[in-house]
C-alpha positions as MATLAB code, in Angstrom:
seq = 'XXXXXXXXXXXXXXXXXXXXXXXXXXXXXXXXXXXXXXXXXXXXXXXXXXXXXXXXXXXXXXXXXXXXXXXXXXXXXXXXXXXXXXXXXXXXXXXXXXXXXXXXXXXXXXXXXXXXXXXXXXXXXXXXXXXXXXXXXXXXXXXXXXXXXXXXXXXXXXXXXXXXXXXXXXXXXXXXXXXXXXXXXXXXXXXXXXXXXXXXXXXXXXXXXXXXXXXXXXXXXXXXXXXXXXXXXXXXXXXXXXXXXXXXXXXXXXXXXXXXXXXXXXXXXXXXXXXXXXXXXXXXXXXXXXXXXXXXXXXXXXXXXXXXXXXXXXXXXXXXXXXXXXXXXXXXXXXXXXXXXXXXXXXXXXXXXXXXXXXXXXXXXXXXXXXXXXXXXXXXXXXXXXXXXXXXXXXXXXXXXXXXXXXXXXXXXXXXXXXXXXXXXXXXXXXXXXXXXXXXXXXXXXXXXXXXXXXXXXXXXXXXXXXXXXXXXXXXXXXXXX';
ca = [
      72.083  112.334  108.548;
      74.621  114.722  108.884;
      77.707  114.124  107.330;
      80.893  114.276  109.495;
      82.344  116.685  108.100;
      81.514  119.637  105.440;
      83.660  121.515  103.240;
      82.106  124.548  103.796;
      83.216  126.100  107.305;
      87.147  125.509  105.605;
      86.234  127.059  102.066;
      84.428  130.178  104.059;
      87.526  130.704  106.259;
      89.987  130.622  103.224;
      87.774  131.707  100.752;
      90.412  134.132   99.425;
      92.964  131.677   99.079;
      91.086  129.229   97.383;
      90.001  132.087   94.801;
      93.419  132.823   94.353;
      94.250  129.225   93.672;
      90.844  128.971   91.517;
      92.064  131.826   89.234;
      96.053  130.643   89.207;
      94.568  127.704   87.851;
      91.872  128.685   85.467;
      94.550  130.737   83.997;
      97.003  127.977   83.000;
      94.195  126.456   81.523;
      92.773  129.661   79.463;
      97.048  129.847   77.919;
      97.076  126.150   77.088;
      93.482  126.303   75.113;
      95.168  129.613   73.520;
      98.075  127.654   72.467;
      96.080  124.690   70.782;
      93.490  127.155   69.297;
      96.869  128.929   67.662;
      98.006  125.253   66.819;
      94.898  124.254   65.426;
      94.731  127.549   63.229;
      98.204  127.748   62.472;
      99.241  124.036   62.090;
      95.788  122.327   61.063;
      96.446  120.106   64.293;
      95.086  119.436   67.486;
      97.000  116.564   68.106;
      98.325  117.268   71.662;
     101.581  115.331   71.528;
     102.659  117.108   67.872;
     102.059  120.850   69.511;
     103.992  119.875   72.457;
     107.063  118.282   70.719;
     106.623  121.726   68.332;
     106.748  124.128   70.995;
     106.471  122.779   74.836;
     109.501  124.713   75.204;
     107.801  128.322   73.773;
     104.556  127.286   75.833;
     106.196  126.559   79.169;
     108.250  129.704   79.150;
     105.324  131.959   78.382;
     102.930  130.502   80.796;
     105.587  131.100   83.401;
     106.038  134.764   82.212;
     102.657  135.693   82.403;
     101.650  133.692   85.897;
     104.792  135.527   87.360;
     103.609  138.963   85.296;
     100.333  138.484   86.885;
     101.022  137.816   90.515;
     103.405  140.738   90.646;
     100.719  142.786   89.087;
      98.195  141.635   92.124;
      95.733  140.209   90.004;
      94.978  136.616   92.425;
      95.567  139.167   95.226;
      92.203  141.015   94.214;
      90.722  138.281   92.814;
      88.205  137.304   95.593;
      86.521  140.661   95.195;
      86.855  142.578   92.327;
      85.044  142.972   89.413;
      85.428  141.723   85.910;
      86.318  145.332   85.135;
      88.591  145.771   87.715;
      90.085  142.067   87.114;
      90.312  143.116   83.293;
      92.500  146.125   83.449;
      94.421  144.781   85.990;
      95.190  142.061   84.070;
      95.640  144.209   81.102;
      98.676  145.795   82.191;
     100.548  142.823   83.815;
      99.892  141.464   79.758;
     101.066  144.927   78.105;
     104.207  144.963   80.778;
     105.202  141.149   80.274;
     104.717  140.152   76.542;
     107.666  142.826   74.977;
     109.788  141.206   77.565;
     108.575  137.838   76.211;
     109.163  139.027   72.541;
     112.765  139.869   73.253;
     114.113  136.341   74.976;
     111.913  134.597   72.517;
     113.716  136.131   69.992;
     117.101  136.365   71.147;
     116.965  132.076   71.709;
     114.249  131.720   68.394;
     116.232  128.429   67.706;
     116.005  126.561   71.047;
     112.082  127.971   71.440;
     111.485  126.642   68.363;
     109.943  129.804   67.207;
     107.561  131.080   64.489;
     106.462  133.747   64.140;
     103.151  133.662   62.712;
     102.335  130.837   65.332;
     103.369  132.933   68.170;
     101.221  135.833   67.027;
      98.095  134.328   66.610;
      98.717  132.741   70.255;
      98.980  136.219   71.146;
      95.882  137.451   69.526;
      94.245  134.423   71.111;
      95.288  134.235   74.732;
      93.379  137.805   75.776;
      90.515  137.234   73.904;
      90.112  133.572   74.924;
      91.083  135.299   78.740;
      87.662  137.743   78.560;
      85.226  135.063   77.032;
      86.365  132.212   79.648;
      86.074  134.645   82.692;
      82.984  136.444   81.548;
      81.295  133.064   81.659;
      83.095  132.315   85.322;
      81.841  135.801   86.476;
      78.638  135.536   85.457;
      78.485  131.946   87.140;
      79.732  133.158   90.021;
      77.188  135.745   90.516;
      74.644  132.370   91.920;
      77.162  131.444   94.690;
      77.277  135.332   95.673;
      73.466  135.516   96.318;
      73.411  132.427   97.659;
      75.936  133.753  100.420;
      78.479  131.129   99.750;
      82.180  131.942  100.945;
      80.606  134.959  102.999;
      81.321  135.221  106.904;
      78.145  135.739  109.411;
      79.220  139.409  110.786;
      78.200  141.271  113.573;
      78.660  145.008  112.580;
      79.776  147.075  115.503;
      79.929  150.991  115.140;
      78.498  154.518  115.663;
      80.160  157.370  113.806;
      79.696  158.364  109.888;
      82.433  155.997  108.897;
      79.972  153.129  109.805;
      76.958  154.064  108.122;
      79.874  154.065  104.546;
      80.963  150.562  106.250;
      77.409  149.248  106.000;
      76.154  150.043  102.706;
      79.732  149.425  101.003;
      79.041  145.722  102.483;
      75.695  145.770  101.283;
      76.447  147.143   97.837;
      79.444  144.534   97.326;
      78.732  140.856   98.191;
      82.033  139.953   96.774;
      83.642  141.300   99.858;
      82.918  138.164  102.013;
      80.748  140.100  104.795;
      77.312  138.758  105.799;
      75.802  141.257  108.175;
      73.150  139.154  110.462;
      73.386  141.559  113.427;
      73.803  145.382  113.472;
      74.737  146.777  116.773;
      74.993  150.934  117.126;
      76.936  151.943  120.394;
      76.074  155.142  122.045;
      76.926  158.203  119.667;
      76.927  161.048  122.339;
      79.759  158.875  124.203;
      82.316  157.460  122.097;
      85.582  157.530  123.738;
      83.756  155.277  126.012;
      83.643  152.490  123.781;
      81.165  149.212  124.007;
      79.329  149.332  127.436;
      78.262  145.957  129.533;
      74.715  146.339  127.692;
      76.484  145.834  124.181;
      78.761  143.121  125.476;
      75.337  140.839  126.772;
      74.161  141.756  123.484;
      77.177  140.637  121.458;
      77.688  137.820  123.564;
      73.601  136.988  123.135;
      73.951  137.297  119.920;
      76.977  135.022  119.327;
      75.009  132.106  121.458;
      72.175  132.380  118.374;
      73.848  132.475  115.662;
      76.789  131.047  114.134;
      78.945  134.500  113.883;
      82.320  133.755  112.340;
      83.381  137.656  112.918;
      82.565  141.284  114.341;
      83.392  144.372  112.863;
      83.992  147.123  114.012;
      83.910  150.841  112.901;
      84.877  153.601  115.247;
      87.496  156.741  115.276;
      88.242  155.339  118.459;
      89.042  152.279  117.893;
      92.667  151.985  118.140;
      92.905  153.509  121.796;
      92.722  150.421  123.887;
      88.744  150.599  124.650;
      88.384  147.293  123.163;
      89.355  144.739  125.422;
      86.727  143.048  126.821;
      85.516  141.965  123.083;
      88.730  141.273  121.997;
      88.402  138.612  124.996;
      85.287  137.426  123.612;
      86.379  136.974  120.517;
      89.334  135.038  121.395;
      87.211  132.429  123.645;
      84.426  132.274  120.817;
      87.426  132.105  118.210;
      85.629  134.590  116.024;
      87.545  136.985  114.196;
      87.652  140.286  115.233;
      88.488  143.476  112.643;
      88.504  147.208  112.988;
      87.781  149.263  109.943;
      90.612  152.645  109.989;
      89.799  156.097  108.962;
      92.696  156.232  107.606;
      92.435  153.122  105.151;
      91.606  154.818  102.435;
      94.567  157.660  102.738;
      97.179  155.076  103.299;
      95.727  152.244  100.598;
      95.804  154.701   98.072;
      99.231  155.702   98.496;
     100.288  152.306   98.863;
      98.475  151.402   95.776;
      96.581  148.330   96.697;
      93.681  147.382   95.243;
      92.486  144.553   97.511;
      90.684  146.310  101.436;
      87.864  147.919   98.854;
      87.698  150.074  101.531;
      87.344  147.278  104.462;
      89.035  146.014  107.301;
      93.186  146.930  107.543;
      92.910  145.311  111.494;
      92.642  142.386  112.915;
      93.417  141.923  116.924;
      93.728  138.371  117.031;
      95.022  136.230  114.298;
      95.844  132.746  113.788;
      99.508  132.155  114.030;
     100.749  131.641  110.381;
     100.815  127.741  109.398;
     103.957  125.903  109.825;
     104.247  125.139  105.668;
     103.692  128.599  105.126;
     106.435  129.619  107.839;
     108.186  127.134  105.660;
     107.635  128.306  102.184;
     108.423  132.272  102.976;
     111.754  130.847  104.404;
     113.001  128.955  101.295;
     111.889  132.058   99.211;
     113.430  134.598  101.370;
     117.060  132.060  101.629;
     116.816  131.977   97.842;
     116.367  135.490   96.870;
     118.820  136.766   99.337;
     121.361  134.833   97.598;
     120.031  135.585   94.132;
     120.016  139.127   95.514;
     123.912  138.726   96.639;
     125.272  137.402   93.636;
     123.646  139.801   91.560;
     124.528  142.868   93.532;
     128.148  141.784   94.072;
     129.755  144.395   91.918;
     127.408  146.992   93.849;
     128.576  145.629   97.439;
     132.276  146.186   96.521;
     132.112  149.720   94.914;
     129.994  151.102   97.519;
     132.212  149.316  100.666;
     135.050  151.339   98.916;
     133.667  154.467   97.679;
     132.934  154.314  102.159;
     136.263  153.704  103.074;
     137.615  156.558  100.318;
     135.477  159.000  101.901;
     135.755  159.042  105.229;
     137.100  157.138  108.395;
     135.207  154.424  110.375;
     134.233  151.186  109.336;
     132.005  150.009  106.277;
     128.823  148.793  107.467;
     126.669  150.270  110.356;
     125.516  148.053  113.342;
     122.791  148.988  115.164;
     120.619  147.042  118.103;
     116.819  147.053  116.599;
     113.294  144.984  117.128;
     109.552  145.280  115.986;
     108.126  146.742  119.026;
     109.310  148.049  122.586;
     109.399  144.598  124.172;
     110.794  142.207  121.405;
     114.398  140.996  121.404;
     116.519  143.277  119.612;
     118.687  142.075  117.059;
     122.473  143.458  115.116;
     120.989  145.292  112.367;
     123.533  145.829  109.011;
     123.869  148.672  106.715;
     126.246  150.509  104.547;
     127.624  153.152  107.079;
     125.770  156.860  105.819;
     126.852  159.154  108.308;
     130.326  160.067  109.645;
     132.063  158.625  112.400;
     130.439  159.410  115.765;
     127.276  160.715  114.463;
     124.786  158.851  116.992;
     126.060  160.795  120.373;
     125.338  164.272  118.290;
     121.292  163.085  117.921;
     120.556  164.450  121.076;
     121.485  167.600  119.383;
     119.006  167.028  116.235;
     116.108  165.803  118.088;
     114.027  169.351  117.485;
     114.605  168.986  113.871;
     112.809  165.774  113.517;
     110.811  165.384  110.489;
     108.761  162.636  111.418;
     106.166  161.464  113.995;
     106.033  159.325  117.204;
     108.563  156.528  117.149;
     110.227  157.548  114.247;
     113.632  160.089  113.907;
     113.895  161.487  110.250;
     116.027  164.490  108.833;
     115.444  165.058  105.342;
     119.058  167.211  105.600;
     120.902  165.382  107.877;
     123.735  166.957  108.855;
     125.647  163.912  109.687;
     125.214  162.251  106.543;
     128.146  162.247  103.809;
     127.970  162.334  100.456;
     128.504  158.912   99.651;
     125.824  158.261  102.419;
     123.388  160.461  100.808;
     123.423  159.049   97.114;
     123.221  155.013   99.001;
     120.412  156.291  100.986;
     118.377  157.698   98.141;
     118.617  154.209   96.230;
     118.163  152.608   99.175;
     121.341  151.128   98.571;
     123.023  151.331  102.540;
     119.654  148.615  103.249;
     121.621  145.732  100.484;
     123.554  144.094  104.045;
     120.843  143.324  105.628;
     120.278  140.515  103.243;
     123.090  138.440  105.558;
     120.284  139.319  108.227;
     117.901  137.368  106.088;
     120.145  134.787  105.351;
     120.959  134.661  109.311;
     117.096  134.087  109.923;
     116.886  137.567  111.798;
     115.244  138.910  109.033;
     112.684  138.380  105.941;
     112.916  140.246  102.458;
     108.605  141.644  103.415;
     107.931  142.179  106.849;
     107.543  144.944  109.359;
     110.168  147.737  109.272;
     112.450  147.508  112.440;
     113.230  150.122  114.768;
     116.143  151.404  116.712;
     115.274  150.135  120.045;
     115.648  153.579  121.706;
     113.345  155.187  119.125;
     110.359  153.518  120.747;
     110.937  156.451  123.505;
     109.074  158.351  121.608;
     105.739  156.647  121.540;
     102.747  159.185  122.449;
      99.348  158.033  124.006;
      98.519  160.377  121.535;
      99.485  157.948  118.714;
      95.988  155.627  119.917;
      98.533  152.677  119.346;
     100.176  151.623  122.507;
      99.198  147.907  123.266;
      98.921  147.354  119.192;
     103.101  147.930  118.788;
     103.389  144.673  119.717;
     101.322  142.849  117.008;
     104.174  143.425  114.991;
     106.241  141.169  116.765;
     104.175  138.365  114.986;
     106.216  138.086  111.959;
     109.402  138.486  111.111;
     111.221  142.227  110.239;
     111.900  142.788  106.917;
     113.856  144.656  104.682;
     110.799  146.310  102.553;
     107.215  146.462  103.125;
     104.060  148.156  102.681;
     105.764  151.106  104.218;
     108.470  151.344  101.875;
     106.068  151.217   98.846;
     103.572  154.024   99.961;
     106.410  156.892  100.651;
     108.578  155.503  103.396;
     109.715  159.037  105.352;
     106.869  160.628  104.014;
     104.632  158.456  106.507;
     104.720  158.721  110.296;
     104.531  156.270  112.767;
     101.161  155.959  113.314;
     100.903  154.996  109.628;
     103.697  152.446  109.412;
     101.925  150.871  112.300;
      98.836  150.602  110.124;
     100.318  149.624  106.762;
     102.298  147.337  108.844;
      99.348  145.374  110.938;
      97.487  145.042  107.375;
     100.370  143.116  106.484;
     100.614  140.733  108.975;
      96.970  140.030  108.337;
      96.907  139.219  104.895;
     100.741  138.262  104.145;
     100.825  135.669  101.581;
     104.368  135.015   99.328;
     102.129  135.883   96.455;
     101.420  139.633   98.341;
     105.591  139.416   98.978;
     106.272  138.939   95.550;
     103.707  142.149   94.599;
     106.013  144.710   96.942;
     108.985  143.427   96.218;
     107.779  144.259   92.630;
     106.648  147.490   93.475;
     110.041  147.927   95.534;
     111.968  148.497   92.390;
     110.298  151.611   91.064;
     110.184  152.958   94.127;
     114.194  152.748   95.344;
     114.775  153.730   91.331;
     112.813  156.984   91.765;
     114.436  157.598   95.694;
     110.600  157.996   96.247;
     110.478  158.808  100.088;
     113.971  158.519  101.300;
     116.188  160.439  102.804;
];
């Protein structure tokens, strides 16, 4: 007798989220276990009420601090595919960086936190020990689920170029990536630009009817030239995910410093819109974060405004019409003015000096930039007024970077991105994103769009926090800014 509802399809579709939430819950349990273990050794008691009465505040503070650190270092975002060794390495970095901060705060508020050095030392020693033991058992047990193909999506793999063989080998060697390849379709290698022919399309349609297919994965050097519209339509009609593996993925995500793609998909053409609850959470995070940042940065805000007015004539703020795509509705974008007055009218004379590519216009030694402007650009201080855009709901703290409307005239067919740039409009533009933490002006337009498409496909609150955390050192060291 068939049950009216089975949780398996839901778990397969949201496997990454389920694993991340499981990881967070398990780590909270490990923290509690370590805490009570230390209490049992130090106080010679295992009574929960006694331990919480004596050290409840200390446990709460340490637990929150460690969970935030693990999130920032990307432990949970890479948990669904990473090996135990990789997970322990990532968690170890978070532990090493956060423990001195926790100790400093604990010593500063020792009386309020009921601090006992011997007890806390036992807790700090027991936590990584218990963490390694518990996760070793969990990882060993999870191997059974992987071999039973649980959490793996039935996949049709399509391709012809050398990257396709690399894709198949990686999927076979790493079942934890979640791809159960049920059929392999090799396209005509002699004419790769032709894309998928009529016979290939018929094969795909037949496979969809014969198997419970969850997604189609493409691997091709020509995957972004718009030649796969027919398969896109098939995927939309059958509510199947279509993923495209880019040959630039290894290079791009080495620069981005991310660990969660394993060299696999970075772009899904058709993705279901973010759920209402997810949007509400992201909006609440944006409002709280922007208000907090404005309060903290208010002294810098005043100092920069004064410096701009003293150095040159003109307004403090620079306003410009920007958007995420050539057909997206533009909005008024705020920045601190970093150029001399009337600089925009001089741009046509500087087009030949452009150091970027595609729709991006960047000059390393732009003669229009003032001394104050050069400083605030280097450390991204000129971007601070965009916090007002975030409060107004026009932008988000994290998202694809909006470009001047006029810059989209620079899109060329050689980018193989016409028809895909508008995908960036599925989310709000952001103050920071993968492009910023990956080198900003050191990357061209094509690389920026590919990174944005990956973010759209994988956007979560945890991902946003990780990007924001990586933005801080990028800003402090002025990486890729000019």
